[in-house]
C-alpha positions as CSV (number, residue, x, y, z in Angstrom):
1,M,-23.3,-33.7,-17.6
2,T,-20.6,-31.5,-16.1
3,A,-21.4,-28.0,-15.0
4,H,-20.2,-25.1,-17.2
5,A,-16.8,-23.9,-16.2
6,H,-16.9,-20.1,-15.8
7,R,-13.9,-18.3,-17.3
8,I,-12.2,-14.9,-17.6
9,I,-13.6,-13.5,-20.8
10,A,-12.1,-10.0,-20.9
11,V,-9.2,-8.0,-19.3
12,D,-10.0,-4.3,-19.5
13,T,-7.4,-1.7,-18.6
14,Y,-7.6,2.0,-17.9
15,D,-5.2,4.9,-17.5
16,I,-6.8,6.9,-14.7
17,R,-5.3,10.2,-13.5
18,F,-6.4,12.9,-11.0
19,P,-5.1,16.5,-11.1
20,T,-3.8,16.5,-7.5
21,S,-0.7,18.6,-8.4
22,R,-2.9,21.7,-8.8
23,E,-3.4,21.9,-5.0
24,L,0.0,20.4,-4.2
25,D,-1.7,17.4,-2.6
26,G,0.9,14.7,-2.2
27,S,3.9,17.0,-2.6
28,D,7.2,16.0,-1.0
29,A,10.9,16.7,-1.4
30,M,11.3,14.2,-4.3
31,N,7.9,14.5,-5.9
32,P,6.8,18.2,-6.0
33,D,3.9,17.9,-8.4
34,P,2.3,14.5,-8.3
35,D,-0.9,13.7,-10.3
36,Y,-2.2,10.7,-8.4
37,S,-3.0,8.0,-10.9
38,A,-4.0,4.4,-11.2
39,A,-3.2,1.8,-13.8
40,Y,-6.5,0.0,-13.4
41,V,-7.6,-3.5,-14.5
42,V,-10.9,-5.3,-14.5
43,L,-11.2,-9.0,-15.0
44,R,-14.6,-9.8,-16.5
45,T,-16.1,-13.2,-16.2
46,D,-19.1,-15.1,-17.8
47,V,-20.6,-15.7,-14.3
48,G,-24.2,-14.7,-14.5
49,D,-24.3,-12.1,-11.7
50,G,-21.6,-10.0,-13.3
51,L,-18.8,-11.2,-11.0
52,E,-15.6,-9.1,-11.7
53,G,-12.2,-8.7,-10.2
54,H,-10.8,-5.1,-9.9
55,G,-7.2,-4.2,-9.2
56,F,-4.7,-1.4,-9.9
57,T,-1.3,-0.1,-9.2
58,F,-0.4,3.4,-8.2
59,T,1.7,6.0,-10.1
60,I,1.9,9.8,-9.9
61,G,1.1,10.8,-13.5
62,R,3.5,10.7,-16.5
63,G,4.3,7.0,-17.2
64,N,1.0,5.7,-16.1
65,D,0.4,4.7,-19.7
66,I,3.6,2.6,-19.5
67,Q,2.2,0.8,-16.4
68,V,-1.1,0.1,-18.2
69,A,0.9,-1.3,-21.2
70,A,2.7,-3.7,-18.8
71,I,-0.7,-4.9,-17.4
72,D,-1.9,-5.4,-21.0
73,A,1.1,-7.6,-21.7
74,L,-0.3,-10.1,-19.1
75,R,-3.6,-10.5,-20.8
76,P,-2.7,-13.8,-22.5
77,H,-2.1,-15.4,-19.1
78,L,-5.7,-14.5,-18.0
79,L,-8.1,-14.9,-20.9
80,G,-9.9,-18.2,-20.8
81,R,-8.6,-19.1,-17.3
82,S,-11.1,-20.9,-15.0
83,V,-12.6,-18.7,-12.4
84,Q,-13.1,-21.6,-10.0
85,E,-9.4,-22.6,-10.3
86,L,-8.2,-19.0,-9.9
87,C,-10.2,-18.5,-6.8
88,A,-9.2,-21.8,-5.3
89,D,-5.5,-21.0,-5.8
90,P,-4.6,-17.4,-6.6
91,G,-1.0,-18.4,-6.1
92,S,-1.1,-20.4,-9.3
93,L,-1.5,-17.2,-11.3
94,N,1.2,-15.5,-9.2
95,R,3.6,-18.3,-10.0
96,D,2.8,-18.3,-13.7
97,L,3.2,-14.5,-14.1
98,I,6.4,-14.3,-12.2
99,G,7.7,-17.4,-14.0
100,D,7.0,-16.2,-17.5
101,S,10.5,-16.7,-18.9
102,Q,10.4,-13.8,-21.4
103,L,8.6,-11.2,-19.3
104,R,10.8,-12.2,-16.3
105,W,13.8,-10.7,-18.2
106,L,12.2,-7.2,-17.6
107,G,12.5,-7.6,-13.9
108,P,13.0,-10.0,-12.4
109,E,10.4,-9.4,-9.7
110,K,10.9,-5.6,-9.6
111,G,9.9,-2.5,-11.5
112,V,7.0,-1.8,-13.9
113,M,6.4,-5.5,-14.8
114,H,6.3,-6.6,-11.1
115,M,3.8,-3.8,-10.3
116,A,1.7,-4.9,-13.2
117,I,1.7,-8.5,-11.8
118,G,0.6,-7.0,-8.5
119,A,-2.3,-5.2,-10.0
120,V,-3.5,-8.4,-11.8
121,V,-2.9,-10.6,-8.7
122,N,-4.8,-8.2,-6.5
123,A,-7.7,-8.2,-9.0
124,V,-7.8,-12.0,-8.7
125,W,-8.0,-11.7,-4.9
126,D,-10.8,-9.2,-5.3
127,L,-12.6,-11.7,-7.5
128,T,-11.9,-14.5,-4.9
129,A,-13.3,-12.5,-2.0
130,K,-16.3,-11.4,-3.9
131,Q,-17.1,-14.9,-5.0
132,A,-16.8,-16.0,-1.3
133,G,-19.1,-13.1,-0.3
134,Q,-16.5,-11.8,2.2
135,P,-14.2,-8.8,2.6
136,L,-10.7,-9.9,1.9
137,W,-9.4,-9.4,5.5
138,R,-12.0,-11.9,6.8
139,L,-11.3,-14.4,4.0
140,L,-7.6,-14.4,4.8
141,A,-8.0,-14.4,8.6
142,H,-10.3,-17.5,8.5
143,A,-8.3,-19.4,5.8
144,E,-6.6,-22.6,6.8
145,P,-2.9,-21.9,7.7
146,E,-1.8,-24.7,5.3
147,W,-3.6,-23.0,2.4
148,L,-2.1,-19.6,3.3
149,V,1.4,-21.1,3.3
150,S,0.7,-22.6,-0.1
151,Q,0.1,-19.1,-1.4
152,V,3.6,-17.9,-0.4
153,D,6.6,-18.1,-2.7
154,F,9.5,-19.0,-0.4
155,R,12.1,-18.9,-3.2
156,Y,15.0,-16.6,-2.2
157,I,13.7,-16.2,1.4
158,A,14.0,-19.8,2.6
159,D,17.4,-19.1,4.1
160,A,15.7,-16.7,6.6
161,F,12.3,-18.2,6.8
162,T,10.9,-21.6,6.0
163,P,7.3,-22.9,5.3
164,E,7.4,-24.8,8.5
165,E,8.1,-21.6,10.5
166,A,5.3,-19.8,8.6
167,L,2.9,-22.6,9.4
168,A,3.8,-22.5,13.1
169,L,3.3,-18.7,13.2
170,L,-0.1,-18.9,11.5
171,H,-1.3,-21.7,13.8
172,A,-0.3,-19.7,16.8
173,G,-1.9,-16.6,15.4
174,R,-5.3,-18.2,15.3
175,H,-5.5,-18.3,19.1
176,G,-7.9,-15.5,20.2
177,L,-8.9,-14.7,16.7
178,A,-12.7,-14.5,17.5
179,E,-12.1,-12.1,20.4
180,R,-9.9,-9.9,18.2
181,E,-12.4,-9.9,15.4
182,T,-15.1,-8.6,17.8
183,L,-12.7,-5.8,19.0
184,L,-11.9,-5.0,15.4
185,L,-15.5,-4.6,14.4
186,E,-16.2,-2.5,17.4
187,R,-13.1,-0.3,17.4
188,G,-11.4,-0.5,14.1
189,Y,-7.7,-0.5,13.3
190,P,-5.6,2.5,14.4
191,G,-4.5,5.0,11.7
192,Y,-2.3,8.0,11.4
193,T,-2.6,10.8,8.9
194,T,-0.2,12.5,6.5
195,S,-2.8,15.0,5.3
196,P,-1.3,18.0,7.3
197,G,2.3,17.3,6.2
198,W,2.6,17.8,2.4
199,L,5.7,19.9,1.6
200,G,3.9,22.4,-0.6
201,Y,1.4,23.4,2.2
202,S,1.7,26.7,4.0
203,D,2.5,26.9,7.7
204,E,-1.1,28.0,8.3
205,K,-2.5,25.1,6.5
206,L,-0.2,22.7,8.2
207,T,-1.1,24.0,11.6
208,W,-4.9,23.9,11.0
209,L,-4.8,20.4,9.5
210,A,-2.6,19.1,12.4
211,Q,-5.1,20.4,14.9
212,Q,-7.9,19.0,12.9
213,A,-6.2,15.6,12.9
214,V,-6.0,15.5,16.7
215,A,-9.7,16.6,16.9
216,D,-10.5,13.7,14.6
217,G,-8.9,11.2,17.0
218,F,-5.5,10.6,15.4
219,T,-2.6,10.1,17.8
220,Q,0.0,10.3,15.1
221,I,0.6,12.6,12.1
222,K,3.4,12.7,9.5
223,L,5.3,15.6,7.9
224,K,7.3,15.5,4.7
225,V,10.9,16.8,5.1
226,G,14.2,17.0,3.2
227,A,14.1,20.0,0.9
228,D,15.4,22.7,3.3
229,L,16.6,22.1,6.9
230,A,15.5,25.5,8.1
231,D,12.0,25.0,6.7
232,D,11.8,21.6,8.2
233,L,12.8,22.9,11.7
234,R,10.1,25.6,11.4
235,R,7.4,23.3,10.2
236,L,8.2,20.6,12.8
237,R,8.2,23.3,15.5
238,N,4.8,24.5,14.4
239,A,3.4,21.0,14.2
240,R,4.6,20.1,17.6
241,A,3.1,23.3,19.0
242,A,-0.2,22.5,17.3
243,V,-0.5,18.9,18.5
244,G,1.3,18.9,21.8
245,D,3.7,16.4,23.3
246,G,1.2,13.5,23.5
247,V,0.8,13.0,19.7
248,R,3.5,11.3,17.7
249,I,5.0,13.1,14.7
250,A,6.7,11.0,12.1
251,V,8.8,12.5,9.3
252,D,9.4,11.3,5.8
253,A,12.3,12.2,3.5
254,N,11.1,10.2,0.5
255,Q,14.7,8.9,-0.3
256,R,16.1,12.5,-0.5
257,W,19.4,12.0,1.3
258,N,22.8,10.3,1.2
259,V,23.5,8.3,4.3
260,G,25.6,10.8,6.2
261,E,23.2,13.6,5.3
262,A,20.3,11.5,6.6
263,I,22.0,11.0,9.9
264,D,22.9,14.7,10.4
265,W,19.5,16.0,9.2
266,T,17.5,13.6,11.4
267,N,19.6,14.4,14.4
268,A,19.0,18.1,13.8
269,L,15.3,17.5,13.9
270,A,15.5,15.4,17.1
271,E,14.7,18.2,19.5
272,Y,11.1,17.9,18.3
273,S,11.0,14.2,19.0
274,P,10.2,12.7,15.6
275,H,8.8,9.2,16.0
276,W,10.4,7.8,12.9
277,I,12.3,8.9,9.9
278,E,10.8,7.4,6.8
279,E,12.8,6.5,3.6
280,P,15.9,8.4,4.7
281,T,17.9,7.2,1.7
282,S,17.6,4.9,-1.3
283,P,15.2,2.0,-0.7
284,D,17.7,-0.3,-2.2
285,D,20.5,0.6,0.2
286,I,20.2,-2.0,2.9
287,L,23.5,-1.2,4.6
288,G,22.8,2.5,4.3
289,H,19.6,2.0,6.2
290,A,21.4,0.0,8.9
291,A,23.9,2.8,9.3
292,V,21.2,5.5,9.5
293,R,19.4,3.4,12.1
294,K,22.5,3.3,14.3
295,G,23.2,7.0,13.8
296,V,19.8,8.4,14.6
297,A,18.6,6.2,17.5
298,P,16.3,6.6,19.4
299,V,14.4,8.0,16.4
300,K,13.1,4.9,14.5
301,V,13.8,4.1,10.9
302,A,10.8,3.2,8.7
303,T,10.9,2.1,5.1
304,G,9.1,-0.1,2.5
305,E,6.8,1.7,0.2
306,H,9.4,1.6,-2.6
307,V,11.0,-1.7,-1.6
308,Q,10.6,-3.8,-4.7
309,N,10.1,-7.4,-3.4
310,R,10.2,-9.8,-0.4
311,I,14.0,-10.5,-1.0
312,V,15.0,-6.9,-0.2
313,F,12.6,-6.9,2.8
314,K,14.3,-10.1,4.0
315,Q,17.7,-8.4,3.8
316,L,16.6,-5.3,5.6
317,L,15.3,-7.4,8.4
318,Q,18.4,-9.6,8.5
319,A,20.6,-6.5,8.6
320,D,18.7,-4.9,11.5
321,A,18.2,-1.9,9.1
322,L,14.7,-0.9,10.1
323,D,12.4,-0.5,13.1
324,V,9.1,-0.2,11.2
325,L,8.3,-2.1,8.1
326,Q,6.0,-0.4,5.6
327,I,4.2,-2.7,3.2
328,D,2.5,-1.2,0.2
329,A,-0.5,-3.0,-1.3
330,A,0.5,-2.2,-5.0
331,R,4.3,-2.0,-5.1
332,V,5.2,-5.6,-4.9
333,G,3.6,-8.7,-6.6
334,G,0.2,-8.5,-4.9
335,V,-1.4,-10.2,-1.9
336,N,0.7,-13.3,-2.2
337,E,4.0,-11.5,-1.9
338,N,2.6,-9.2,0.9
339,L,1.7,-12.4,2.8
340,A,5.4,-13.4,2.6
341,I,6.5,-10.0,3.8
342,L,4.0,-10.0,6.7
343,L,5.2,-13.4,7.7
344,L,8.9,-12.2,7.6
345,A,8.0,-9.2,9.8
346,A,6.3,-11.5,12.3
347,K,9.3,-13.9,12.3
348,F,11.7,-10.9,13.0
349,G,9.4,-9.2,15.5
350,V,9.2,-6.0,13.5
351,P,5.9,-4.0,13.5
352,V,4.2,-3.3,10.2
353,C,2.8,0.2,9.5
354,P,1.6,0.3,5.9
355,H,2.1,3.0,3.4
356,A,-1.2,4.2,2.0
357,G,-2.8,7.3,0.5
358,G,-2.4,7.7,-3.2
359,V,-5.3,6.4,-5.2
360,G,-7.0,3.5,-3.4
361,L,-4.0,2.4,-1.4
362,C,-5.9,3.0,1.9
363,E,-8.8,0.9,0.6
364,L,-6.5,-2.0,-0.2
365,V,-3.9,-2.1,2.6
366,Q,-6.4,-2.0,5.4
367,H,-7.3,-5.6,4.6
368,L,-3.7,-6.8,5.0
369,S,-3.2,-5.1,8.3
370,M,-6.5,-6.4,9.6
371,F,-5.5,-9.9,8.6
372,D,-2.2,-9.5,10.3
373,Y,-3.8,-8.4,13.5
374,L,-6.4,-11.1,13.5
375,A,-4.4,-14.1,12.4
376,L,-0.7,-13.4,12.6
377,S,0.7,-10.8,14.9
378,G,-2.3,-10.6,17.2
379,T,-1.6,-7.0,18.2
380,T,-2.0,-3.4,17.1
381,E,0.6,-2.1,19.5
382,D,2.9,0.4,17.8
383,R,1.1,-0.4,14.5
384,V,-0.9,2.2,12.5
385,I,-2.1,2.4,8.9
386,E,-1.3,5.6,7.0
387,Y,-4.4,7.6,6.0
388,V,-4.7,10.4,3.5
389,D,-8.0,12.1,2.8
390,H,-7.7,11.9,-1.0
391,L,-9.9,10.5,-3.7
392,H,-11.9,8.0,-1.6
393,E,-15.1,9.2,-3.1
394,H,-14.2,7.5,-6.4
395,F,-14.5,4.0,-4.8
396,A,-17.6,1.9,-4.4
397,A,-16.5,0.9,-0.9
398,P,-14.4,3.8,0.4
399,V,-12.5,3.6,3.7
400,E,-14.3,4.9,6.7
401,I,-12.4,6.5,9.6
402,R,-13.9,6.7,13.0
403,D,-12.0,8.4,15.8
404,G,-8.7,7.9,14.2
405,H,-9.4,4.3,13.3
406,Y,-10.1,2.4,10.1
407,A,-13.5,0.8,10.4
408,A,-13.4,-2.8,9.2
409,P,-14.9,-2.9,5.7
410,L,-17.8,-5.3,5.3
411,T,-18.4,-5.2,1.5
412,P,-17.2,-8.4,-0.2
413,G,-13.9,-8.0,-2.1
414,F,-10.7,-6.1,-1.8
415,S,-12.3,-2.6,-1.8
416,A,-10.8,-2.0,-5.2
417,T,-13.8,-1.3,-7.3
418,M,-13.9,2.2,-8.7
419,H,-17.1,3.9,-9.8
420,A,-17.8,3.7,-13.5
421,G,-18.4,7.4,-13.6
422,S,-15.0,8.1,-12.1
423,I,-13.3,5.9,-14.7
424,S,-15.1,7.6,-17.6
425,S,-14.4,11.1,-16.2
426,F,-10.7,10.7,-15.3
427,R,-9.5,8.2,-18.0
428,Y,-6.5,9.9,-19.6
429,P,-6.5,11.6,-22.1
430,D,-10.0,11.1,-23.4
431,G,-12.1,11.0,-20.2
432,A,-14.6,13.9,-19.8
433,F,-12.4,15.8,-17.3
434,W,-9.1,15.5,-19.3
435,A,-10.7,16.1,-22.7
436,A,-12.2,19.4,-21.5
437,D,-9.0,20.3,-19.6
438,L,-6.8,19.6,-22.6
439,A,-9.1,21.5,-24.9
440,G,-9.1,24.5,-22.6
441,A,-5.3,24.4,-22.6
442,E,-5.2,24.5,-26.4
443,D,-7.7,27.3,-26.5
444,A,-5.5,29.4,-24.2
445,L,-2.5,29.1,-26.5
C-alpha cells in the first residue's frame, strides 16, 4: 500500500492594505502618498498538522487588486500539486509558471505577472522550509550545491555565467560555513535604516530619527532625495550634523532624474559625502546607470529594487553600471531567480545590499542575505540589509534588530506568515479597518 500523497487543496488570496500615507511613511520623490500593501497568497495543504505556504508581493496601494488577480490566474498550476514533489524541487513550479505559453505573453518575465509568480514561488519555499523544520536561510545554506544549481534558470544569462561556474562558487562558499553560522547567530547581519529619511518628514523629525538610529547601533542611514535640490542640501546637511562623520548616509532618488540631471544633482550633494546614490534614473536604463557611475565617482551607484529580472541584472553587471546590487525578495520571480542574481553578483564581485521595508520585505530578504553570507560570498563587508520600522507587528515571526543588526530568525519558514487578525482587519475593502474607514468617509459627505 502506498502512502497518501499530500497535495495543495486551496490557494487563497488577499488584498491587504495599510494606511501609511496618512503619516507620510514611505514618501519619496516619485511616490508621495504610498499605502503599503501586500498581494498575499496562502497555499493550503491536506497535511494533518495544517502545513501551509505563505507568500506575497509588495505594492503601494491602488492596483493591489490587479496584483491579486494575477496571482489568482496561477491557481490552476497549483491545485492538486504534490506537496512532496514541490518541496523536493521548487524549481519545477518556477519553470512551469514562467513557461506557461499564454501567461508568458503578459511578460515575459517582468511586470505584474512576474511579481505574481514571485509571490507563489516564495510561498512554496515557505512551505518547503516549514516542512523541513528550518528557517529558509539555514535550509539554503546547508543545501547541496548541486541541488541549488538545479534551482537556477540559466536561460538568457549563460553567456555571462554558467552552471559550472555557479557550482564552483557554491562549493568554495561552503568553506568556513560552520564558523560563519556561529558568528551570525551571535551577532546577526548588519543593517541600515531608512526610517529617518522619508521625504515628507520635517527637519525636526529627520534629525531626531537620525540620532535615534545611531543610538540604536546603525552605522548607515538613508535619505530620500530628488524633489528639490535646496531641500535636499538642507536635509543632508542636517542629517550629517546629527550623525557625525563616522556614519554613512546613502541617498535615494527613486528613479526621479534623467542621466545628466542625476550626475549634476549627485555632485551637488557630494560635499556631505553620500555613500551611494540609489536609483538615480530609470531601472531599465543600463547605459544610463553606467554613465551616472562614471560621472559621480567616488559616490557609489546602487540599484535593483525595480530591476525586473536576472537578465537586466546581468547586463548592469556586464556594463559596470553599478557598485551596489540591491535585490528585492518580491520584485522578481521569487527565491529561484534571486539565487541566480546572488550568484551573478558573486561572479562579478559586486556586494549585495537588499532593498527592504514595505510590507514584510525585511522579513523575507534577511534569509537571502544570510544564505549569501554563509554559503556564497562569505562576507558582510560593505553589505547591509535595509531596515524600516514599519508593519512588522503584523507578522508571526517579525524581524528582530539588535544593535543595528538583523538577528537570525529561527522560526521554520520564510518569515512570511501574517497574523490572521491583521488579514481580517486590513483586507481591502471589506476588512474591519477599511469597512469602518470607508463608512466614515461616506458619512462625512
